[in-house]
C-alpha positions in Angstrom: -141.6 33.6 42.3 -138.2 32.1 41.3 -135.4 32.9 43.6 -133.0 35.5 42.1 -129.5 34.2 41.6 -126.6 36.7 41.7 -125.0 37.5 38.4 -121.2 36.8 38.5 -118.7 39.6 37.9 -117.3 37.7 35.0 -120.8 37.5 33.3 -121.5 41.1 34.1 -118.2 42.1 32.4 -118.8 39.9 29.4 -122.3 41.5 28.9 -120.8 45.0 29.3 -118.1 44.2 26.8 -120.5 42.6 24.3 -122.7 45.7 24.5 -119.7 48.1 24.2 -120.2 49.5 27.7 -123.3 51.3 26.4 -126.9 51.2 27.7 -128.8 49.4 25.0 -132.0 51.3 25.7 -130.8 54.9 25.6 -127.2 54.9 24.5 -125.7 56.4 27.7 -122.3 55.2 28.7 -119.8 55.9 31.5 -118.7 58.2 33.0 -122.1 60.0 32.6 -124.1 57.1 33.9 -123.7 53.9 36.0 -124.3 50.7 34.0 -126.2 47.7 35.3 -127.0 44.3 33.8 -130.7 43.9 33.0 -132.7 40.7 32.4 -134.5 40.8 29.1 -137.0 38.3 30.4 -137.3 39.3 34.1 -136.5 36.8 36.8 -140.1 37.3 38.0 -141.2 36.1 34.5 -139.0 33.1 34.5 -135.9 34.6 33.1 -132.4 33.3 34.0 -128.9 34.6 34.2 -127.8 33.3 30.8 -125.9 35.9 28.8 -128.5 35.7 26.0 -131.1 37.0 28.5 -128.9 39.8 29.8 -128.3 43.3 28.4 -126.5 46.4 29.5 -128.7 49.1 30.8 -128.1 52.4 32.7 -129.6 52.8 36.1 -132.5 54.9 34.9 -133.5 52.7 32.0 -133.2 49.5 34.2 -135.5 51.1 36.8 -137.9 52.3 34.2 -138.2 48.9 32.5 -138.7 47.2 35.9 -140.0 43.6 35.5 -141.6 44.1 32.1 -140.2 41.7 29.5 -139.1 42.5 26.0 -139.8 40.4 23.0 -136.2 40.6 21.8 -132.8 41.9 22.7 -132.8 45.7 22.2 -131.2 46.9 19.1 -127.6 48.0 19.8 -126.4 51.5 18.9 -124.2 50.0 16.2 -127.3 48.3 14.7 -129.3 51.5 14.9 -126.5 53.5 13.3 -126.2 50.9 10.5 -130.0 51.1 10.0 -130.0 54.9 9.9 -127.0 54.8 7.5 -128.8 52.3 5.2 -131.9 54.5 5.2 -129.8 57.6 4.4 -128.1 55.7 1.5 -131.5 54.6 0.2 -132.8 58.2 0.4 -129.7 59.5 -1.5 -130.2 56.9 -4.1 -133.9 57.8 -4.5 -133.0 61.5 -4.7 -130.4 60.8 -7.4 -132.9 58.8 -9.4 -135.6 61.5 -9.1 -133.1 64.2 -10.0 -132.1 62.2 -13.1 -135.8 61.7 -14.0 -136.5 65.5 -13.6 -133.4 66.3 -15.8 -134.5 63.8 -18.5 -138.0 65.1 -18.4 -136.8 68.7 -18.8 -134.5 67.6 -21.7 -137.5 65.9 -23.4 -139.7 69.0 -23.0 -137.0 71.1 -24.7 -136.7 68.5 -27.4 -140.4 68.7 -28.0 -140.2 72.5 -28.2 -137.2 72.1 -30.5 -139.2 69.8 -32.8 -141.9 72.5 -32.9 -139.2 75.0 -33.9 -139.5 77.0 -30.7 -136.4 77.9 -28.6 -138.3 80.0 -26.1 -141.6 79.6 -24.3 -143.6 80.8 -21.3 -143.6 79.2 -17.9 -147.3 78.1 -18.4 -146.6 76.5 -21.8 -143.4 74.8 -20.4 -145.4 73.4 -17.4 -148.1 72.1 -19.8 -145.6 70.5 -22.1 -143.9 68.9 -19.2 -147.2 67.4 -18.1 -147.9 66.0 -21.5 -144.4 64.6 -21.9 -144.6 63.0 -18.4 -148.0 61.4 -19.1 -147.7 60.5 -22.8 -144.0 60.2 -23.4 -141.9 62.1 -25.8 -142.8 60.1 -28.9 -146.6 60.7 -28.4 -146.0 64.4 -27.9 -143.9 64.7 -31.0 -146.7 63.0 -32.9 -149.2 65.5 -31.4 -146.9 68.3 -32.6 -146.9 66.8 -36.1 -150.7 66.5 -36.1 -150.9 70.1 -35.0 -148.6 71.2 -37.8 -150.5 69.3 -40.4 -153.8 70.9 -39.4 -152.3 74.4 -39.2 -154.3 75.7 -42.2 -157.6 74.6 -40.7 -157.4 76.7 -37.5 -154.9 79.5 -38.1 -151.6 80.0 -36.4 -153.0 81.8 -33.3 -154.9 78.8 -32.1 -152.0 76.4 -32.6 -151.2 75.9 -28.9 -154.8 75.3 -28.0 -155.1 72.8 -30.8 -151.9 71.0 -29.7 -153.2 70.8 -26.1 -156.5 69.3 -27.4 -154.6 66.7 -29.3 -152.6 65.8 -26.2 -155.6 65.7 -23.9 -157.4 63.4 -26.4 -154.4 61.1 -26.4 -154.4 61.1 -22.5 -158.1 60.2 -22.4 -157.6 57.4 -24.9 -155.0 55.7 -22.7 
């Protein structure tokens, strides 16, 4: 087992300063905890006192880690915060895109009903139309409405919605 060399006060201070006087494992900082300098690769595992092999750790984390080595320097709190902020920004961007998509889809559904000459509808019909517009696109649904209108005399006005749904489902199956 290699003989442990004492870490100088200057190096300890430089490591603390580099790590913002914060435990890099749990985020604790003085005065609520006592900080120590920990070896990333333990002396028992061949680690040395080079600053790149040293990290700030609180008493509890340092004792908990013991002589186990880490593959890399622990992520600093600033890096963790930046990563969380990036994830939050991506989530906000995704939410904005999905909200815009929902709004566009709803506008397209109302455009389809408007093309049909309907300004009001039931919840069930709206949900069905939304599904058709989402799966087929507005142009295909408008074409299905035109096909339904052209065939109106053949089936009667009461069966119009069912005929329209049949046209849309046939279009979906043909995709």
